[in-house]
C-alpha positions in Angstrom: 0.0 0.0 0.0 1.2 3.5 -0.8 2.7 5.5 2.1 2.1 9.2 2.6 5.1 11.4 3.1 4.1 14.9 4.2 6.6 17.8 4.3 7.0 18.9 7.9 7.4 22.5 6.8 4.0 22.5 5.1 1.1 24.4 6.8 -1.6 21.9 7.6 -5.0 23.2 6.5 -8.2 22.5 8.5 -9.5 18.9 8.2 -12.5 19.9 6.1 -10.1 20.9 3.4 -8.3 17.6 3.3 -10.7 15.8 1.0 -13.1 17.3 -1.5 -15.5 15.4 -3.7 -16.7 16.8 -7.0 -18.8 14.3 -8.8 -16.6 11.2 -9.2 -13.3 13.0 -8.6 -11.3 13.6 -5.4 -8.5 16.0 -4.6 -6.3 16.0 -1.6 -5.7 19.6 -0.5 -3.1 21.1 1.9 -0.5 18.4 1.9 2.7 18.6 -0.2 4.2 15.4 -1.4 7.9 15.0 -2.1 8.6 14.5 -5.7 10.4 11.3 -4.9 7.5 9.9 -3.1 4.7 7.9 -4.6 1.4 9.7 -5.1 -1.0 9.1 -2.2 -4.3 7.5 -3.3 -7.3 9.5 -2.1 -9.4 7.7 -4.7 -8.5 5.8 -7.8 -6.6 7.7 -10.5 -6.4 11.0 -8.6 -3.2 13.0 -8.0 -2.3 15.8 -5.6 -2.7 19.5 -6.3 -0.3 22.2 -4.9 -1.9 23.9 -1.9 -1.8 27.4 -3.4 -3.6 26.5 -6.6 -6.1 24.3 -4.8 -6.9 27.0 -2.3 -7.4 29.5 -5.0 -9.7 27.1 -6.9 -11.8 26.5 -3.8 -12.1 30.2 -3.1 -11.3 30.2 0.7 -13.7 32.7 2.3 -12.5 35.8 4.1 -13.2 36.8 7.7 -16.6 38.4 7.2 -18.0 35.5 5.1 -16.7 33.0 7.7 -18.2 34.9 10.6 -21.6 35.3 8.8 -21.6 31.6 8.0 -20.8 30.7 11.6 -23.7 32.7 12.9 -26.1 30.6 10.8 -24.9 27.1 11.5 -23.2 26.9 15.0 -24.8 27.1 18.4 -24.1 30.6 19.9 -22.1 29.6 22.9 -18.9 31.5 22.2 -18.2 35.2 22.3 -15.5 34.9 19.7 -12.9 37.5 18.8 -13.4 38.8 15.3 -10.4 36.9 13.8 -10.4 33.9 11.5 -7.1 32.1 11.9 -5.7 30.0 9.1 -2.2 29.0 9.8 0.5 29.1 12.5 4.2 28.6 12.9 6.0 28.6 16.3 4.5 31.5 18.3 3.0 33.2 15.2 -0.5 32.9 13.8 -1.8 34.2 10.5 -5.5 35.0 9.7 -7.2 34.6 6.3 -6.4 38.2 5.3 -2.7 37.5 5.9 -2.4 39.5 9.2 0.2 38.1 11.6 -0.3 37.8 15.4 2.1 37.0 18.2 0.3 34.2 20.2 0.4 34.7 23.9 -2.8 32.6 24.4 -1.6 29.3 22.9 -5.1 28.0 22.4 -5.9 28.6 26.1 -2.6 27.1 27.3 -2.8 24.1 24.9 -0.1 24.7 22.3 2.8 24.3 24.6 5.2 23.6 21.7 3.7 26.3 19.6 2.3 25.7 16.1 3.7 23.2 13.7 6.3 21.6 15.9 8.2 19.2 13.6 8.5 16.3 16.1 4.8 16.5 17.0 3.8 16.7 13.4 6.0 13.7 12.5 4.4 11.6 15.3 0.9 12.6 14.1 1.5 11.9 10.4 3.3 8.6 11.0 0.6 7.3 13.3 -2.3 8.6 11.1 -0.8 6.5 8.3 -0.8 3.3 10.4 -3.4 3.3 13.1 -5.7 6.1 14.3 -8.4 4.5 16.5 -9.2 1.0 17.9 -11.3 1.8 21.0 -10.5 0.6 24.5 -11.8 -2.9 23.7 -8.2 -3.6 22.4 -4.7 -2.8 23.5 -2.5 -0.3 21.7 1.2 0.4 22.2 1.1 4.2 22.3 -1.5 4.3 25.1 0.6 1.9 27.2 3.8 3.9 26.5 2.2 7.2 27.3 0.9 5.8 30.6 4.3 4.4 31.5 5.9 7.8 30.9 3.2 9.6 32.9 3.7 7.2 35.8 7.5 7.5 35.6 7.4 11.3 35.7 4.9 11.7 38.5 3.6 10.5 41.9 1.1 8.2 40.2 0.9 4.4 39.8 -1.9 4.3 37.3 -3.5 6.4 34.5 -7.0 6.7 33.1 -7.3 8.5 29.8 -10.2 10.8 28.8 -10.8 13.3 25.9 -10.7 16.6 27.9 -10.1 18.2 31.2 -13.7 18.3 32.2 -14.0 14.5 31.5 -10.9 14.0 33.6 -12.5 15.7 36.5 -15.7 13.8 36.0 -13.7 10.6 36.2 -12.0 11.8 39.3 -15.4 12.5 40.9 -16.5 9.0 40.2 -13.2 7.4 41.4 -13.4 9.4 44.6 -16.9 8.1 45.4 -16.1 4.6 44.4 -13.0 4.7 46.6 -15.1 5.7 49.6 -17.6 3.0 48.9 -14.8 0.4 48.4 -13.0 1.5 51.6 -16.0 1.4 53.8 -18.0 -1.6 52.5 -20.0 -1.9 55.8 -21.0 1.7 55.9 -24.6 2.4 54.8 -23.8 5.9 53.5 -20.1 6.4 52.6 -18.7 9.9 52.1 -20.0 11.5 48.9 -19.4 15.2 49.4 -16.8 17.5 47.9 -14.9 20.6 48.8 -14.0 23.2 46.1 -12.8 26.8 46.2 -13.6 30.3 45.2 -12.4 31.3 41.7 -12.2 27.6 40.8 -12.8 26.2 37.3 -13.0 22.5 36.7 -15.1 22.2 33.6 -18.5 22.5 31.9 -20.1 19.0 32.3 -22.5 18.6 35.2 -20.2 17.1 37.8 -17.2 19.3 37.0 -19.6 22.3 36.7 -20.8 21.6 40.2 -17.1 22.0 41.4 -16.8 25.3 39.5 -17.3 28.4 41.6 -18.8 30.9 39.1 -22.5 31.0 39.7 -23.3 32.3 36.3 -21.8 29.1 34.8 -23.9 26.9 37.1 -27.2 28.7 37.5 -28.7 28.1 34.0 -28.3 24.3 34.6 -29.4 23.8 38.2 -29.7 21.5 39.8 -26.1 20.3 39.2 -24.5 17.6 41.2 -25.3 18.1 44.9 -22.9 17.9 47.8 -20.3 20.5 46.9 -19.2 23.2 49.4 -17.2 26.2 48.3 -14.7 27.9 50.6 -12.3 30.8 50.1 -9.2 29.7 48.2 -6.2 29.7 50.5 -8.2 30.2 53.7 -7.0 27.4 56.1 -9.2 28.4 59.0 -12.4 28.4 57.0 -11.5 25.1 55.3 -10.8 23.3 58.6 -14.5 22.9 59.5 -15.5 21.6 56.0 -13.2 18.5 55.5 -15.1 15.9 57.6 -14.7 12.2 58.2 -17.5 10.1 56.7 -18.8 13.1 54.7 -16.0 14.5 52.5 -15.1 12.1 49.6 -12.5 14.5 48.1 -11.1 18.0 47.9 -10.5 19.4 44.4 -8.0 22.3 44.1 -5.9 23.9 41.4 -2.4 24.6 42.6 -2.5 27.7 40.4 -5.9 28.9 39.3 -6.0 29.9 35.6 -9.5 30.8 34.6 -10.1 32.1 38.1 -7.5 34.9 37.8 -3.9 33.4 38.1 -4.0 32.9 41.8 -1.3 30.6 43.3 -1.7 28.5 46.4 0.7 28.7 49.2 2.8 25.8 50.3 1.2 26.0 53.8 -2.3 25.8 52.3 -1.6 22.7 50.2 0.3 21.1 53.1 -2.8 21.7 55.3 -5.1 20.2 52.7 -2.9 17.1 52.5 -3.0 16.6 56.3 -6.7 17.4 56.6 -7.6 14.9 53.8 -5.5 12.2 55.4 -7.1 12.8 58.8 -10.6 12.7 57.4 -10.0 9.8 55.0 -10.8 12.1 52.0 -8.8 12.2 48.8 -6.9 15.2 47.6 -7.3 15.9 43.9 -5.1 18.5 42.1 -6.5 19.9 38.9 -3.5 20.7 36.7 -5.4 20.9 33.5 -4.1 24.4 32.8 -1.1 24.8 35.1 0.5 21.4 34.6 3.0 19.9 32.2 5.8 22.4 32.3 3.9 25.7 32.4 5.2 26.7 35.8 8.8 25.6 35.0 8.2 22.4 36.9 6.8 19.4 35.1 3.9 19.3 37.5 2.8 22.5 39.3 2.5 20.8 42.7 6.2 19.9 42.6 7.0 23.5 43.4 5.2 23.0 46.8 6.5 19.5 47.6 2.9 18.3 48.3 1.5 15.3 46.4 -2.1 14.4 45.7 -4.0 11.1 45.5 -5.3 12.0 42.0 -4.3 14.6 39.4 -6.2 15.7 36.4 -4.5 16.8 33.1 -5.5 17.8 29.7 -4.8 21.0 27.7 -1.2 20.8 26.6 -0.7 17.0 26.8 -1.3 16.2 23.1 -0.2 19.5 21.7 -3.6 20.5 20.4 -5.3 17.1 19.9 -8.1 16.2 22.4 -6.9 14.3 25.5 -7.3 14.2 29.2 -6.0 12.0 32.0 -6.4 11.1 35.6 -3.3 10.1 37.4 -3.9 7.9 40.5 -2.1 6.2 43.3 -2.4 2.4 43.5 -4.5 2.9 46.7 -7.2 4.7 44.7 -6.9 2.7 41.5 -7.4 -0.6 43.4 -11.0 0.4 44.1 -11.9 0.7 40.4 -13.2 -2.4 38.7 -14.0 -3.4 35.1 -16.9 -1.5 33.8 -16.8 1.3 36.4 -15.9 3.9 33.8 -15.0 4.0 30.1 -14.6 6.0 26.9 -14.8 5.1 23.2 -12.2 7.6 22.0 -9.9 8.2 24.9 -6.3 7.2 24.6 -6.4 6.5 20.9 -3.1 5.5 19.2 -3.0 8.8 17.2 -3.5 11.1 20.2 -1.2 9.2 22.5 1.6 9.3 19.9 1.2 13.0 19.7 1.2 13.2 23.6 4.4 11.1 23.8 6.2 13.6 21.5 5.0 16.5 23.7 5.9 14.9 27.0 9.3 13.8 25.8 10.2 17.4 24.9 8.7 19.1 28.0 10.1 16.5 30.5 13.7 17.5 29.4 15.3 19.4 32.4 16.8 21.9 30.0 13.4 22.7 28.6 11.9 23.2 32.0 14.8 25.4 33.1 14.2 27.5 30.0 10.5 28.0 31.0 11.6 29.1 34.5 14.1 31.5 33.1 11.7 33.0 30.6 9.0 33.2 33.3 11.2 35.3 35.5 12.2 37.4 32.5 8.6 38.0 31.6 7.6 39.0 35.1 10.5 41.4 35.4 9.8 43.2 32.2 6.1 43.4 32.9 6.8 45.0 36.3 9.2 47.4 34.8 7.1 48.5 31.9 3.5 48.1 33.2 3.8 48.0 37.0 3.7 51.8 37.6 0.5 52.2 35.5 -2.3 53.3 37.9 -4.7 50.7 36.4 -2.3 47.8 37.1 -3.0 46.4 40.6 -0.9 43.3 40.5 1.3 41.1 38.3 1.4 37.5 39.4 2.1 34.0 38.3 4.8 31.4 38.0 6.7 30.4 34.9 4.7 31.1 31.8 1.3 31.4 33.4 1.0 35.1 34.2 -1.8 37.4 35.2 -2.0 41.3 35.1 -4.8 42.4 37.4 -6.5 45.7 36.5 -8.9 48.0 38.3 -11.1 48.1 35.2 -12.3 45.5 32.7 -9.4 44.0 30.7 -11.5 43.6 27.5 -10.5 47.0 25.9 -6.9 46.2 26.4 -7.2 42.7 25.0 -9.0 44.1 21.9 -6.3 46.8 21.5 -3.6 44.2 21.7 -5.3 42.0 19.1 -5.6 45.0 16.7 -1.9 45.6 17.2 -1.0 41.9 16.5 -0.9 40.3 20.0 -3.3 37.6 21.2 -3.9 37.5 25.0 -6.8 36.3 27.2 -8.9 37.5 30.1 -9.4 35.7 33.4 -10.9 36.2 36.8 -13.9 38.6 36.8 -12.8 39.9 33.4 -10.3 42.3 35.0 -7.2 40.1 34.6 -5.1 39.8 31.4 -4.0 36.2 31.2 -0.6 35.4 29.5 -0.1 31.7 28.7 2.2 31.7 25.6 3.7 28.6 24.0 6.5 27.4 26.2 9.0 27.7 23.3 8.5 31.5 23.1 11.8 33.5 23.0 12.8 36.5 25.1 12.6 38.7 22.0 9.0 37.7 21.5 8.3 38.4 25.2 9.8 41.8 24.7 7.6 42.4 21.7 4.5 41.3 23.6 5.3 43.5 26.5 5.9 46.5 24.2 2.5 46.0 22.6 0.8 45.7 26.0 2.6 48.9 27.1 1.5 50.8 24.0 -2.1 49.6 24.4 -2.4 50.7 28.0 -3.8 54.2 27.3 -7.0 52.6 26.1 -7.8 51.9 29.7 -7.8 55.6 30.4 -10.2 56.2 27.5 -12.5 53.4 28.7 -12.6 54.6 32.4 -13.3 58.2 31.4 -16.2 57.0 29.1 
């Protein structure tokens, strides 16, 4: 059978452009084939067109047309920025009009290796050409190898794969309740309740949503899962009364809150949670969906505190842009889970796990992690020097390359001004925090450029506050 050899320097077009049928003919769009390679067979007797001529023939729509089409066919759940992105390379993105952007959002902390990383692309192309999906009815080598690497690099003994961060937290909820039932077989009503914290974000599905503090996220869908109590993040005294033997199944906490506003836990707080959970027979769950896998300069964010959980949930950067989530568990917790207790059709597929192995191998490198720490310190320093004296800037905080700039006004005008100047950043918290989560490969020169754009855009806050 003919093999496909894709140039690693070729931009990959969206999947909908890969195969087009016109009557009885097919054309493969967006993939360059080396002249020495055999022609890939999309359907019998059909060759490959060069991307430029194919795109021109298809008449790729511009931004306005795309946005108007989106409004007619997609459910209106996203308040999107008015940008239609088409390609990316490293820390740069390009829209359909050819405008370039410096990406300090990385797909909401997903594209840790930037856009088009060659090792990631090679892993995806090679596995796509051999085996994409088999379901969890069968074994596959990439899934086992990824689990082995995650165990070797963490506190965990076992791994359960999911497709997203919210699914990982849903699994952790179920595992916590099953653990309590398994650990207390003679108890009529084992512990089923959970403790979560202010400014927390754990996902959008019904269980994870119940653990998420923002009321406006939960209210339209009430009643969500009962039995969750919220307490002030970092408040040891207030939390003491809430972690109770026979009642609390688990405590869910983000070592560094991303969506909530880039708030970092203290070592004392996490140490307290560890002791309190042990005393109460509850499980401690760290949600590192956004702050984990190198973003803090540590492979796992909790390593900075020297406190280790019973379970940890992962997702965003793990497969470099492909959908994956994971729960890492100790053997003590995993031993309570039996065949049929949980499952997923797509989770841990050979394709996605191959991509994740490429990502984990790079980020796990001590030199890579050291570079993240160094660039994080550099970023914080230049932000404080250039933005810190602005009267609208209340705080600049974070660790590694997860950084927040807290303002005394809405951050939206600043985010819009930055985008218009070619810089993509995010909001967080109550909309008053600028969130910076760039690709971990970003250079100091690119951080300088991002800071300069932020600095030049700051006057928009004066205009907004006066209006």
